[in-house]
N, C-alpha and C positions, 0 to 999 in steps of 0.2 A: 583374388585368385584369377590366374590366366586360364583361357579355354583349354590349353594343353594339359594342365594339371587336373582340371575338372574331368576331362575325358579319360585320363589315366585312372582316376578314382572310380569312374563309372565302369570301366573295363574290369575292375577288380571284383565286381559283383556285389559291392556294398549297396544298401539302400541309400538313396541320395535325394536331397532337396536342392535342385538347381535353380538359383535365383540371381538377382542383380538388377540394377536399374535398367530402364528402357534403353535399348540400343547397344547392350553389352554382348549380344550374340548368344542368347539362351537357345533359340531355335536352331541356329547353326551348329552349336555343340551337340544338341539332341540329335540332329540329322546325321552328324558325323558318327555318333555312337550307334545309331540305327543301322547305318551303312556297314559298320564294323561287325555288328551282330549278324546281319544278313550274309556277309561274306563268309562268316564262320558257321553259317547254317544254324544259328541259335534262334529258336522260336520267340518272337517278340510281338506283343500286342501294343499297337500305337493308338492311344485314346486321348480325348480331351474333354473338358467339362461342358463345352458347348458345341453345337453343330458347326458354326463357322470356324472355330478354332480347330476342330477335327479335320475340316477340309484343308486347312493350311498345312496340316501334317500328313495328309493323305491317309487318314485313319478313320476311326469311328468314335461315337460318344461313349464315355465310360458307362453311362446308364444302359445303353444298348448292349455293349460287350459283356458287362457283368451280369446282365439279366435283371437288375433292380428296377429298371424302367422309371416310372414317376411315383413309385411307392414312397411313403413316409416312414414305414416300419416294415420289418420282415418277420412274419410269423413262421412257426414250424411248418405249417401247411404250405406257405409260400416257398419255403426252401425245398420241400418234397416235390412240389410242382416244378420248380426249376431243375431239380435233379432228373426229372422225367423227360426233359428236353435234351435229346441226344446231341444236337448240334452245339448246344450251350456247354454241356459238360465236356464234350470232346475238345472244344476250343480252349476252355479254361484249364483242363487237365494237362494239355501239352504245352501251354505257354510257360516260359521260364523267366521272361522279363516283361513287366507291365509298366508302361509309360503313361502318366496322366499329365497332360499339358494344361495350362491356365488353371492351376490348382486353386488360385485365389477365388475363383467363381464357383468352386465346389463346396457345398454346405458341409459342415462338420458331421452332421447326422448321416449324410449320404456316404461319406468316407467310411464311417463305422459300419454302414450296411454292406458296402463293398467288401470290407474285411470279413464281416460275418459270412457273407455268401461264399467267398473264396475258401475260407476255412472248411465250410461244410461240403462244398462240391469237390474239393481236393482231399477231403478226409484228413486234414492236418491241423494241429493246434498252433502251428507257427504263424506269425503275422502274415496276412495275405496268402495263406496256404503254402508258404515256403518259397514263393517266387521273389525275385528281386523287384522292388518297386522304385520307380523314379518319379518324383513329384517335380514339376517345373512351373515356374511362374513368379509373380511378384505381388506381395500382399498390399502394395500401395496402388495397384491397379484396381479396377472395379471389383467390388465385393459380390458375394452371392446375392441373387435377386430374391427378395422376400416380399410376400403380400402384406405382412405387417412388420412394424418396427421391432426388431429384437436386438439385444445387446451383442456386441462384437464377440464376446467370449462364447456365445451360443451359436455362432455361425461360421467362424473361421476354421478351416480344416486343421490347422496346427493345434487347435484346442480339443481335437477328438482323441478318444482312447486308441484308435487305430494308429494315429500319428505317433503317439507315445510308444506303442508296441513296436512299430517299425523302426523307431529311433534313427531316422535318416541322417546321413552325414550332410552337413551344410556346405555347399559349394557356391560361394558368393562371387559371381563374376564382376570384375572391376574395370576392365579395359573397354573404353567407350568407342563404338564404331559409328553411331548415328550422329551424335552432336559433334560437329567438327570445330565449332568455335567454343572457347572456354566460358564465355558469358552465360549462354543458355545452360550449359552443363552445370555451372556453379549454382545458378538459380534453382535448377531441378534438384540438385543435392541439398540445397537449403530447404526446399519444400519437404523433401524426404526426411530431413532432420527436424522439421517443424521449427525452423529457425530463420526463415526468410526475413531479411531486414528491409529498411525503408529504401535503401539504394537499389535493391533487387526489384522491389515493386515499381520504383521509378523507371528502371530500365524497361520493364514490361509495358508500362503505360506509354512510354515514348514510342513504342512500335506502332502506335496508331497513325503515325506520320509516314510509315514505310510505304513505298510504291513498288509494284511488281509488273513484269512484262505481260503476264497473264493474270486476269482477275483472280485473286486467291479464293480457295474454297472457304465457305463460312461454316464454322462449327457451332452448333447450338446444343443446349441441354435437352430440349424437347423435340419430339418427332413432328409436332404440329408446325413448328417454326420452319423446319427443314422442308416439309412437303409444300408449304405455302410459297416459300422462296423458289424452289425448283420449278413448280408449276407456273408461277408468275413469269419467270425469266424465259421459259420455253415458249409460252404463249406470245411473248412479245417479238419472237423471231418470225419474220414474214417469209418463211421458206416452206417447202413441201415436207409433210410429216411422214416419217418412216417408222414402221412398227416391227419389232423383233420379239417373237414368242419363244419361250423356253420349251425345250423338249424334256419331259420327265419320265423316268422309268423306275420301277420298283414298288415295294409295299406302300399302299396308299396311306395307311395310318401313320407309318414312319415318315412318309413324304411330307405330310402336312406340317409336322413339327420341324422337319428338316428345312423346308422352304422358309418358315418363319425366322429361322436362325440365320439365314443367309443375307448378305448385303446385296447380292445380285438380284435383279428384278425379274419376276415371272413374265411381265409384259414391259418391254423397254421401248419408249417413244423418243425418237431423236429428230433433229433437224440440222441442216448446215448451220454452223455458228454455235451449236450447243457446247457448253462447257462440260467436259466429262473427266472421269478418272478411271484408270485401269484398276481391276480388282484382283489380279493375279500376278505373281512374280514370273518374269521371263528373263532369266539372266543373259541368255544369248542375244536378246534384243535390247538389253539394258533397260528393261521396264520393271518397275516395282509395284507392289500393291499400294496404290496411292499416287502413282505418276499422273500428272495433270496434262490435259491437252484440249484442243478444240476440234470438233468435227468439221472438216473442210470439203468432204465429198463422200459419195457412196460408190464403191467399185467392186467388180468381181475379182476373185482371186485367180491365181495361176491356173487352177483347174476348172475355171469358169463357174465356180460356185459363188453364191451371193446374189445381189451385191451386199457388201458389208461396209461399215463406217471406216473412212480414212481419217485418221486423227493426227493432227500436227501437234507435236510436243513443245514444251517450253524451249528446248534446244534446237527447234526448227525441223527436226526429223519428222518424217511422216510414216505412220505405222497403220497397216490395215488390221483392224480389230476383228479377227475371225473367231467363231465360237469356240469356247473352251468348256471343260466339264468339271463340275463340282460333284463329289460323291462321298458317301460313307461306305467304307469297305470292310469286309471281314478280314480274318487274319491271313487269308491267301491273297488279299488284294483285289478280290472280286467285289464289285459294287453291290451293296444291298439296296441303295437308292442312288440315283444320279440325276443331275439336272444339267442340260447343255444350253448355254446362252452366250451371247456376245459379252466378253468380259469387261464391260464398262458400265458406268451409271452416270446419271446427271450429277454434276459436281459443283453447282453454285453453292450448295449447302449439304451438310451431313451431320448426324448426331455425334456427340462425343463418344457415346457407347459403341456405335458402329465403326468408329475410327480406330478402335483398339486393334493393334497389330499392323497398322499402316505406317508408312513413312511418307510424309507430305512435304513437298518442296515449298509450298506457300499456303498459308491458311489465315483467314480472318475469323477471329474467335470472340464470341460474346459469352463471358462467364459471369455476367451480372445476375443470372438466374440459377447458378450452380446450386444443387439441392442436397449433395452428399459429399463427404470427404473423398478425395481421390479424383474427382472429375476434372479439376484444374490440372492436376499432375498428368493425367492420361492425355488430355488435350495438348498441353504444351510439349509433352515428350514425343509427340508425333513428328515434330519438326527437327530439322538438322541444325538450325541456327536462328538467332534473333532476327536476322535479315528477312527470313521467310515468314515472320509473324506480323500480324496486324491485329492488335488487341483492342476491341471496341469497348469492353467493359469487364469489370471483375468485382466480385464480392468476397467477403472474408472466408466463406465456406470453400471457395475455389482454391485457396492456397493452404487449406488445412488438410491434415492427414489423420486417419484414425489413430487414437491414442494407443490402443492395444497393438495395432500393426506396427507402430513406431517402436514400441518396447520390444516386440518380437524381432523386428528387423535388426535392432542393435545387438540382440543376443545372437542372431544368425551370423552377423558379421564377426563377432567374437569367436564363435565356434568354427567358422570358416578359416579364420586366421590361424587357429590352433592346428587344424589339420593341414593347412598350407605350409606350415613350418616343417612338416615331416618330409623326408626325401621321397622323390618319385619312385625310387626303387622299392619302397615299402609296398607299393600298390602293383607295380609291374610284375612282381613275383607271383601274384594271384591271378593274372590274366588267363593263363593256360588252364588252371584248375577251374576257373569260372566257366570257360567254354566247355570243358569236358563234363562238368556237373550239370550243365544246361543242355546236354545232348548235342552239342555242336562238334565241329571238326577242327583239328589243328594241322591236318595234312595239307602241305603247300599245293599239291597237285589238285586236291579237291577244292581248295579255296580259289585257285586260279580258274578252274573249270566253272565253278559256280559264278565267279565274278564275270567271266566272259559271257556266260549265258544271260546274266542279268543285264549287262551292258548292251548285248545284242537286242534284247527285248525292249530296252529303253531307247535304242538307237533307230527305231523304225521311223525314219523321216522321209519326207517327200523327195521326189527326184530332183526338184529345184533346190531344196535345202542341202542335198548331197553336193550339188554343183557349187552352192555357196561356200561349203566347207573347203572346197578346192580353190575357190577364188581367194578365200582368207589365207590359204597356204601359199599364195603368190604364183599359182600355176598359170601357164599360158593357155590359150584356147586349144591349141593342138595337144598339149599335155592333158588338159581336162577331157578332151575327146578320146584320147588313148586310154586314160584311166577309167572312164565311164563305159568305154566300149560303144560309143555312140558317134554318129556322123557329126562332122564339124558344123554343118548347117543346123543340126538339132541343138547343139550347145549354143550357137549364136542366137537361136530362138529362145533358149533359156535366159540369156542375158537380157533380152527384151522383157520377158515375163518378170524377171527379178527386178528390173528397173521400175516396173509398175507396182509390184506387191511388196518388195523389200527395198524401198528407196534409201534406207540407211546403209545398204551395202555399197562399198566403194568399187565401181566397175570402170573407173577412168582408164585403167591400163589397156582396155580392149577397144577403145574408141578408134574408129577408122581415121585415116589421115585427113587433115583439115581441107585439102583440095577437094577430095571426094565428098566430105561432109558439106562443103559449100555448094557443090553441084546438086546434091540430093535435096538440100534445104531449099534451093531455088526452084527446082522442079516441083517439090512438095507444095510450096506456097502458091505456085501458079495453078496447081490442080485443086487446091483447097478453095473451091468456088461455090460450095453449097449444093452441087449436083449430087444427088443421092447415089447415082451409079458409080461414083468415084470412091465411095467409102465401103470398107469392110465392116463386119459386125462389131469390131472393137473400137470403131469410131475413127480409125486412121485411114489415110488414103491407101487404096489398094497397091500392094507392092509391085504388081505387074505393070502399073502405070510408070513407076520409076524405072523398072527393068527395061521397058520399051524405050523410054526417053534416053536411056544410057546406051542404047544400041545393043542390048543383050551382053554387054561386056562385063557387067558386074552381076555376080550370082545373087539369088534371092536371099541366101543366108546372110550375106554382107549387108544387103539392104535392110533386112530385119534388125541386124545389129546396129546399123546407123540410126534406126528409129528410136533406139534406147537413149540417144543423146540429143534428139530434136526437142526443142522446147515447144511441145504441141499439146 
């Protein structure tokens, strides 16, 4: 099934299980549906089975949102206590769509408890209290964590009474967006079908000879191997140590479990030369969760905050890694707990478990100690192609999948195919009634107003980022100055700051003519003699020196602009 068809089914208000192999765009489809709901003012709860998955969706954990917490059962007394919590009942009663991401890691018993709680708190006998439920995930990914070994039929969410009651429509996405080469995609599909052949194993083993421009991240099954590798490699760098501490806000009890679930570190220690990976997507800067790089410097940002790590990526771009925020939010988007930290971590090694949800450009993987079905599939599916893989070892468990998950997956594919054969118009006719029944709006004026308000809220960007947008539009310096209502010299100063902090932005169109550049370069090199009086706080030669040597004929703004193109 293509994403467009799945989105059409979601909009019809049916309960849905959104699934598919890694890289088929489950999260993209979910986000498209969430955006549509918000535009039509339909109250939606965005949740996930784990804290880290919840932060990827800008949501909360299903345990927190539903009120079940860490309980194993719900007594009548528990339900009465939950009913007495006004904030909980208010949130649940007004929600019309419930999304649960990473459903594979939610225990069957927990899904039954959520169903039980919602029925009670919404005073409804309908599944999940009558709201639309959307389960998203892939049961070939990592299963629910259990302290003791239990059979699959007793832990997978699709084996729960709640799942049977909800009877979700299976939307099995099939279009591959991550694996760009057929060989890796073929192998992953073979693993999913429990039918990988000798030639597939041979292709995997041959990757041990692959070479990469940046040393690939090593994926291990156990935390101890990861910690030992990262600490060893960092210690061997003979550079100054820089420490970055996270800023935490919110309920302390909730914070403890939240921090444990995150891949970001409370205390981050870095040095020049450290191998790192980004931990958050930033589509504007073409950075993904898993993008690799090397710390080459520590610099302040445009607003003189920092210094922060300057990371050179595999494609040679340099990105200043400024702090970002991870949070678990309530239904209004207000953080219940939040953690602010530089969005990178040491990346010589990482666990297979923590890699879930990432896209890695290059990885060195040791699957010789894989201890549960699905670990090998999760690790290999992080990559785009076999060229990015360097496989050090593999055992039989690594290429096995759970037998029950396999059987269920085959059935989900069959059910998805049946509904995919129905025309899209069968679902489109229910879009409007779904919105109205959910308390939303179909008024075009209201939708436009709400959309504009949301976009304005999301578009609060820095003054330099606003200038960048105009640069990308191909505006001249004078046009940018007019558009921004700022002096030309201010915009020229922006170009210099942008060259420092956003080196990936193309500013070549604003470079002064070569004759002037040569004169400024000559004066600069002669003044660059180590005399402290010649330097400003940013480490550059004071512009007044250049101004004076040029006889005052070139203004300070143009000199600042020229600095953006000097190799200094």
